[in-house]
C-alpha positions as CSV (number, residue, x, y, z in Angstrom):
1,M,-34.6,-94.0,67.4
2,F,-33.7,-97.2,66.5
3,L,-33.0,-97.2,62.3
4,G,-33.2,-100.5,59.8
5,V,-31.1,-100.2,56.8
6,D,-31.7,-102.3,54.1
7,H,-29.6,-102.6,50.9
8,G,-31.9,-103.3,48.2
9,T,-31.5,-104.2,44.7
10,T,-32.9,-100.2,43.5
11,A,-32.7,-98.7,46.6
12,I,-31.6,-98.4,50.2
13,R,-34.2,-98.5,52.3
14,F,-34.1,-96.7,56.0
15,A,-37.1,-97.9,58.6
16,T,-37.5,-97.4,62.7
17,P,-39.7,-100.4,64.7
18,E,-42.6,-97.5,65.0
19,G,-42.7,-97.7,60.8
20,H,-41.2,-94.2,59.7
21,C,-39.8,-95.1,56.5
22,W,-37.9,-93.4,53.7
23,D,-35.8,-94.9,50.6
24,L,-33.0,-93.3,48.7
25,A,-32.1,-94.2,45.3
26,R,-28.7,-96.0,45.4
27,K,-27.7,-94.0,42.2
28,E,-28.1,-90.9,44.4
29,A,-26.8,-92.3,47.2
30,S,-23.8,-93.0,45.2
31,L,-23.6,-89.1,44.0
32,S,-23.7,-87.4,47.7
33,S,-21.6,-87.5,50.8
34,S,-21.5,-89.1,54.2
35,E,-22.5,-85.4,55.9
36,E,-25.5,-85.1,52.8
37,I,-26.7,-88.7,53.9
38,Q,-26.5,-88.3,57.5
39,K,-28.7,-85.3,56.9
40,L,-31.4,-87.3,54.7
41,I,-31.7,-89.1,57.2
42,I,-32.1,-87.1,60.0
43,R,-34.1,-85.1,57.8
44,N,-36.8,-88.0,57.1
45,L,-36.9,-89.7,60.0
46,G,-37.1,-87.0,62.4
47,S,-34.8,-87.4,65.0
48,E,-31.0,-86.6,65.7
49,D,-31.3,-89.0,68.8
50,I,-30.4,-92.4,67.0
51,D,-29.9,-95.4,70.1
52,L,-28.9,-98.1,67.6
53,V,-28.4,-99.0,63.2
54,A,-28.7,-102.1,62.1
55,L,-27.1,-102.3,58.6
56,S,-27.4,-104.5,56.1
57,Y,-24.4,-104.1,53.4
58,S,-24.0,-106.2,50.2
59,M,-23.5,-109.9,50.7
60,G,-22.6,-110.4,53.9
61,D,-20.5,-113.3,53.4
62,G,-17.6,-112.3,55.4
63,I,-19.0,-112.5,58.8
64,S,-21.7,-114.9,60.5
65,R,-22.9,-113.4,63.7
66,I,-24.2,-109.8,64.2
67,M,-21.2,-107.7,65.1
68,R,-20.2,-103.7,66.0
69,L,-20.1,-102.0,62.4
70,A,-16.2,-101.0,63.6
71,D,-15.2,-104.0,64.5
72,A,-16.5,-106.2,61.4
73,P,-13.3,-106.9,58.7
74,N,-13.7,-106.1,55.3
75,R,-17.1,-104.6,55.9
76,G,-18.1,-108.0,56.4
77,L,-17.4,-109.5,52.8
78,I,-15.0,-112.2,51.5
79,R,-14.6,-109.8,48.7
80,R,-15.8,-106.6,47.7
81,D,-16.4,-107.8,44.3
82,G,-19.6,-110.5,44.1
83,A,-23.0,-111.2,42.0
84,G,-25.1,-108.0,41.4
85,L,-25.1,-104.4,40.1
86,H,-22.3,-102.2,41.4
87,V,-23.6,-98.5,41.3
88,G,-21.7,-97.3,44.5
89,G,-24.5,-96.1,46.6
90,G,-24.3,-98.6,48.8
91,T,-20.8,-98.4,50.0
92,K,-21.8,-94.6,50.9
93,V,-24.4,-94.9,52.9
94,F,-22.0,-97.6,55.0
95,E,-19.7,-94.9,54.7
96,A,-22.1,-92.4,56.2
97,I,-23.2,-94.4,59.0
98,A,-19.2,-95.4,60.0
99,A,-18.7,-91.5,59.9
100,S,-21.4,-90.3,61.9
101,G,-20.9,-91.9,65.1
102,W,-23.8,-93.2,65.6
103,P,-23.9,-96.8,67.0
104,A,-24.3,-99.4,64.4
105,I,-24.6,-103.0,64.2
106,L,-23.5,-104.9,60.8
107,L,-25.9,-107.7,60.1
108,P,-24.6,-111.4,58.5
109,G,-25.0,-113.0,55.6
110,I,-26.3,-116.5,55.3
111,H,-23.9,-118.6,54.0
112,R,-21.2,-121.6,54.0
113,D,-20.1,-121.0,57.4
114,S,-23.5,-120.2,58.8
115,D,-24.9,-122.0,61.2
116,I,-27.7,-123.8,58.6
117,D,-28.9,-127.1,57.4
118,P,-25.8,-128.4,56.4
119,R,-26.9,-130.0,52.9
120,L,-27.3,-126.6,52.0
121,K,-24.0,-125.7,52.5
122,V,-23.0,-127.0,49.0
123,F,-23.8,-123.4,47.7
124,S,-21.2,-120.8,48.8
125,H,-24.4,-118.3,49.8
126,G,-27.8,-118.7,50.3
127,M,-29.0,-114.8,51.1
128,S,-27.8,-111.2,51.9
129,P,-28.1,-109.3,55.1
130,E,-31.0,-107.7,54.6
131,K,-33.6,-111.3,54.1
132,V,-32.4,-111.5,58.0
133,G,-34.3,-108.3,58.2
134,L,-37.3,-109.3,56.5
135,A,-37.1,-112.9,58.4
136,Y,-37.0,-111.1,61.8
137,G,-39.9,-108.5,60.7
138,V,-41.7,-111.7,60.1
139,F,-40.8,-113.6,63.0
140,K,-41.5,-110.9,65.6
141,S,-45.2,-109.6,64.2
142,I,-46.7,-112.5,62.5
143,S,-45.1,-116.6,62.6
144,E,-42.3,-118.6,64.0
145,S,-42.4,-121.0,60.7
146,F,-42.2,-119.5,57.7
147,I,-40.9,-119.0,53.9
148,V,-40.3,-116.1,52.3
149,C,-39.8,-115.6,48.3
150,D,-38.6,-112.3,47.6
151,A,-38.8,-112.2,44.0
152,S,-38.5,-108.8,42.1
153,S,-35.3,-107.7,40.2
154,N,-34.0,-111.1,41.5
155,T,-35.4,-114.1,43.6
156,V,-34.2,-115.2,46.6
157,S,-36.0,-117.2,49.2
158,F,-35.6,-118.5,52.5
159,V,-37.3,-120.8,55.2
160,V,-37.0,-120.3,59.2
161,L,-38.7,-123.1,61.6
162,D,-39.3,-122.1,65.0
163,G,-37.5,-118.8,64.8
164,R,-34.4,-120.0,63.4
165,I,-33.2,-119.6,59.7
166,I,-32.6,-122.9,58.4
167,G,-31.8,-122.0,54.7
168,A,-32.1,-120.3,51.9
169,I,-31.7,-120.1,48.1
170,D,-29.7,-117.3,46.5
171,A,-30.7,-115.4,43.4
172,P,-27.6,-117.2,41.2
173,I,-29.0,-120.5,42.0
174,F,-32.4,-121.4,40.8
175,A,-35.7,-118.7,40.2
176,P,-35.2,-115.8,38.0
177,G,-36.1,-112.1,39.0
178,L,-37.1,-109.7,36.8
179,M,-33.8,-108.5,35.5
180,Q,-31.1,-111.1,36.8
181,G,-30.9,-114.3,36.8
182,P,-28.8,-117.4,37.0
183,L,-26.6,-118.9,34.2
184,D,-28.3,-121.1,32.0
185,V,-26.3,-123.4,28.9
186,Q,-26.4,-120.1,26.6
187,A,-25.0,-117.8,29.1
188,I,-22.0,-120.3,30.2
189,R,-21.1,-120.6,26.4
190,D,-21.3,-116.4,26.2
191,V,-19.0,-116.6,28.9
192,D,-16.9,-119.0,27.8
193,C,-16.8,-117.6,24.6
194,G,-15.8,-113.9,26.4
195,M,-18.7,-112.5,25.2
196,M,-18.9,-111.0,28.9
197,T,-17.9,-112.1,32.1
198,A,-20.4,-114.1,34.6
199,N,-21.4,-111.2,36.3
200,E,-22.8,-109.5,33.5
201,A,-24.4,-112.7,33.0
202,F,-26.1,-112.9,36.1
203,N,-27.3,-109.5,35.7
204,S,-29.3,-110.2,32.2
205,G,-30.5,-113.2,33.2
206,G,-34.1,-112.2,34.5
207,I,-37.0,-112.8,32.5
208,L,-37.4,-108.9,31.7
209,S,-33.7,-109.1,30.2
210,K,-34.1,-111.8,28.4
211,M,-37.7,-110.4,26.6
212,G,-35.1,-107.6,25.7
213,V,-36.8,-104.6,28.2
214,S,-35.6,-103.0,31.4
215,S,-38.9,-102.5,33.0
216,L,-42.5,-103.3,33.9
217,E,-43.5,-99.7,32.6
218,E,-41.7,-100.7,28.9
219,C,-43.9,-103.9,28.4
220,S,-46.9,-103.9,26.4
221,Q,-50.0,-105.2,28.4
222,Q,-49.4,-109.2,26.9
223,E,-45.7,-108.5,27.6
224,E,-46.5,-107.3,31.7
225,E,-48.8,-110.1,31.7
226,H,-46.8,-112.9,30.3
227,A,-43.3,-111.6,32.9
228,L,-45.4,-111.8,36.3
229,R,-46.9,-115.0,35.6
230,S,-43.6,-116.3,34.2
231,L,-42.2,-114.8,37.7
232,S,-45.6,-116.0,39.6
233,L,-44.4,-119.6,38.4
234,F,-40.7,-119.6,39.2
235,A,-41.5,-117.8,43.2
236,A,-44.2,-120.9,43.0
237,M,-41.3,-123.6,42.4
238,E,-38.8,-122.4,44.7
239,I,-41.4,-121.9,47.4
240,A,-41.9,-125.3,46.5
241,A,-38.4,-126.5,47.0
242,L,-38.4,-125.3,50.1
243,L,-41.4,-126.7,51.2
244,V,-39.7,-130.2,50.4
245,L,-36.9,-129.1,53.5
246,S,-39.6,-127.9,55.7
247,R,-41.7,-131.5,55.5
248,E,-38.4,-133.2,55.8
249,R,-37.6,-131.6,59.4
250,G,-41.3,-132.1,60.5
251,Q,-42.8,-128.5,59.7
252,P,-44.9,-129.6,56.5
253,N,-47.5,-126.4,56.9
254,P,-44.9,-123.1,57.3
255,D,-46.7,-119.9,56.6
256,L,-45.6,-118.8,53.1
257,F,-44.9,-115.0,52.2
258,L,-44.1,-113.1,49.1
259,A,-41.5,-110.0,48.9
260,G,-40.5,-107.6,46.4
261,S,-42.0,-104.5,44.4
262,P,-44.3,-106.8,42.9
263,A,-45.3,-108.9,45.3
264,A,-48.9,-107.9,45.9
265,R,-50.0,-108.6,42.3
266,I,-48.6,-112.0,41.5
267,C,-49.8,-113.0,45.0
268,E,-53.2,-114.4,44.0
269,E,-51.0,-116.2,41.3
270,V,-48.8,-117.7,43.3
271,S,-51.3,-118.9,45.8
272,G,-53.4,-120.5,43.3
273,L,-50.4,-122.5,42.0
274,L,-49.2,-123.9,45.5
275,G,-53.0,-124.6,46.4
276,R,-51.9,-122.4,49.7
277,N,-52.3,-118.9,51.0
278,V,-49.3,-117.0,50.2
279,L,-49.5,-113.4,51.6
280,P,-47.5,-110.5,50.3
281,L,-45.3,-108.3,52.8
282,D,-44.6,-104.5,51.6
283,R,-41.2,-103.2,50.3
284,Y,-40.1,-101.7,53.8
285,A,-40.8,-105.2,55.7
286,A,-36.9,-106.0,55.4
287,A,-35.5,-102.2,56.7
288,R,-38.3,-102.5,59.2
289,G,-36.8,-106.5,60.3
290,C,-33.8,-104.4,60.6
291,A,-34.8,-102.0,62.9
292,R,-36.7,-104.0,64.9
293,I,-33.0,-106.3,64.8
294,A,-31.5,-103.0,66.7
295,E,-34.2,-102.6,68.9
296,D,-33.8,-105.8,70.5
297,V,-29.5,-106.2,69.9
298,F,-29.9,-102.7,72.0
299,K,-32.0,-104.4,75.2
300,G,-29.7,-107.3,75.5
301,K,-30.7,-110.0,72.5
302,K,-28.1,-112.3,72.2
303,S,-29.5,-114.3,69.4
304,I,-31.3,-113.6,66.4
305,L,-33.0,-115.9,64.7
306,G,-30.2,-118.5,65.7
307,L,-27.3,-115.7,64.8
308,E,-25.0,-114.9,67.3
309,V,-24.8,-111.4,68.7
310,G,-21.4,-111.1,69.1
311,L,-20.6,-107.6,70.6
């Protein structure tokens, strides 16, 4: 069995290339031992015979190629801290995979040291490793040239042209998600005044956060509509920004996709804003794509979307 692991904002998602899927809430993972997590993976995916795991973990900014999990320095990170929620569940899953004895590879994020359009290297980080899995799943099954906007708790978008990752716009840079978002002027003032840390400002910078609610379920119908229309606008704007890059590189009409839990609900609005058809991807798309990476690396593939396989 080939296994892909998506280190998401709210849950760790597991999948096989055949489409067997399961997720584990990050809070639940943080309270589980390595042995318990291993047993849950086997029980929910139906096999103890694991040929290769492709794992995504945190920001992935300490490596720029796909490598053995055991060989990755500092778990593939420059530093253990960074932008985002720190629950501990992803670390527990990482430790469970590392202790399992299963063959495993670690996927890199896209960052300043990656082989991308050099103009986007003005930003230190573009996207986390699970987005590489998301991209590979689309590449293998649907398209060679495309843009994906992953808009949910936060918003990250990336462009792949002719089967190669060209660049990405990370969550702290442009469009807010529902919970997290870039630091605006007020947030910068609050950080400078010592009212909060920069990471706290990021974690409270999303659309719902600014509305004073913690989930769509807490919203009235009118508030929910406003939140989703706002998310749609910002997602469309971020896709449009990457269409500028795509057009400049000779690909004016890449396929367009939305990922994230609200994807199906905002696709029509985003399509209307862009005047282009935008298709939704389901919530296990990244994990399945990671599993496809595991399968192809196992079969000897030396490059994934322009990323070197350095085993």
